[in-house]
N, C-alpha and C positions, 0 to 999 in steps of 0.2 A: 504493499500500499504505499503510495507516494504522498507525501504531505508537502506541499508547496510553501511551507513555513517552517522556522526553526522549532526546535523542541520546546514546549512549555506553552505555546500559544494555543488559543482555545481551540482551532481547527486540530492541532496535533493532540490535545488532551481528548477530543472527542473520536478521533481516529485510533487511538490507542485502547480506548474503552470498546469500541465497536471490534477491532481486531481481536481483541482477547475473547469477546463473545462469539465471533466468527470460528477462532480457532477451536474453542470448546464445543461448539456445535458441530462443525465440519471435521474435527480431528486432525487437522493439519495446520502447520505452522503459517501466521502471518507475520511478515517483518514489516516494520514501519521504516521508510526511506524518507528522511527530512531532505528536501531540496530546495532551500529558501532562496529568494532574491527577485528582483525586478517585480515586485508586486504580486507574487504568486505564479509568474508567467514561466519561470524557469522550470520548476516541478510540473506545471500543467504541461509544457511542451514535451518534457521528458515521457510523461504518461501518453501523450497523443502519439509520439514516435514510438512507443513500445508495441510489441506484437499483439495483435488483436485476438489474443488465445484465452481471454478471461482470466489470466493469472496476474494481471496488473489493475489494481483500483487506484482511483484519485480520490483523496480525501479534499473534496472541492469547496470553495467558498465563493461568495458572489463577486469578489473584487476580480480575479483573473478570468471567470468566465462569463459575466454579464456586464460588468462595468468596464473594464480596460479595453475590451474588443470595440466598445462604442467611442473610446476616446483616442486611441493609437493603435497601430498596426502591432498585432501579436503573430506569433510563428505556429498558430493553430487556429482551426475553425471551431468554436464551441458547440455550434450545432451539428458539425459532420463528424467531428473527432471524438465526441464523448457520448455515452448514453446514460442518462440518470438511472440510479438504482434506487436511492432511499434519501428522504430528508432525515438527517440525524440530530441536528441541533439548532436552535435559534440563539443567538448571543447579543446580549444588551451592550450598549456603549455608555460610558461614563466620562465626565469632564473631571480629569485629576491634576494637580500640580503638586510640586516640591512643597514640603512642609514650610520651607522659608518663603514661599510666594508672598508678597504684600497684600494680597486680597483674601477675605475670609469667606466670602459667598459669591454667588454667580453675578448679583448686581454689582458688587465691587470689582469683580473681575472684568466684566464689560466695560464699566467705566474707566478702568484703569488702562485697558487697550485701546479704547476711543481715544483717550488722552495722549497716548503713545503710539501712534502708527507705525508698523513695521518694526517696533523696538523688541518685540518678543516673538518666540518660535514656538512652535508646536511639533510634536513628533507624530509619526503614523507607521503602520506596517508596510507602506510603501506607497509610492506614487500611483495613483489610480486604484488603490485599494478602497474598500468601504470606509476604512476608519479616515482616510485621507479626504473622501468626499463628504463624509459627515460634518467633519470640522470645516471644510470649506462652506458647506451649507449653513453652519453655525455662524460662521464669520460673517457670510452675507446677510443672513437674518439679523445678526447682533450689530452690523454696520462697524465691524472692527477690521483691522488687518493684522495678520500674524504670519510668519514666514514658516514654510513648510520645510521639516528635516524628515526626509523618507528613511526608513530602516528595512532591513530583510524580514522584519516581523515585529509583532506587538511586543513580545517579550524583551527584546533588547532595547526597543523604543520606551517602555515603560521603565525600564531598568535604569536608563539614563535620565529621565524625568525624576526619579526617586533619588539618584545619586547628584543631581544638579548640573548634568552635562547638556541639558537642553536648557537653554536660556536665551535671553535677549542680548542683542548687541546694541549697546548706545551708539547714536551716530558718530560719536567720536573715535568709535573702532575699540574702545577698551571693553574687556570683558565684564560682566557683572553678574556674580554668581545669585544675587538676590532676584534677578530678572528670569524666572523660569516660566 
């Protein structure tokens, strides 16, 4: 089972649970092969190029199959190269910041970013991934501007939010760890 995201991401966790249940039911091993990068398109392409023998599954998510192909050229055709098998999970999204972030709630967050356009950044699981587009929609609806920092998956993106690596860069170019 190819997971187009790094270990620890929601899709990876769901895939591991399903793989274990399939292994128990079918009596044969299921191996998880994490192939992250390019908003999930690297692992999706690897699956599309694999033999159509029923032995390779893609733990798919909406980004590389329904969003990215409508925004940019991808090396596979989601309508022709894949056959859906089952809906496994729905994943909620939440706005999180580093504990040192100077806003205590959503109202303060929006006010701070409106007062400082392009001074703050946000991370996502990759360009064109669902998380990226959700934040862009939030930015548009809240009338704020924040720079996008894409990662190979949500786990490393969230880790860098927690440890203060995702932060704003003031216009003078100096890094400021309090702007996350």
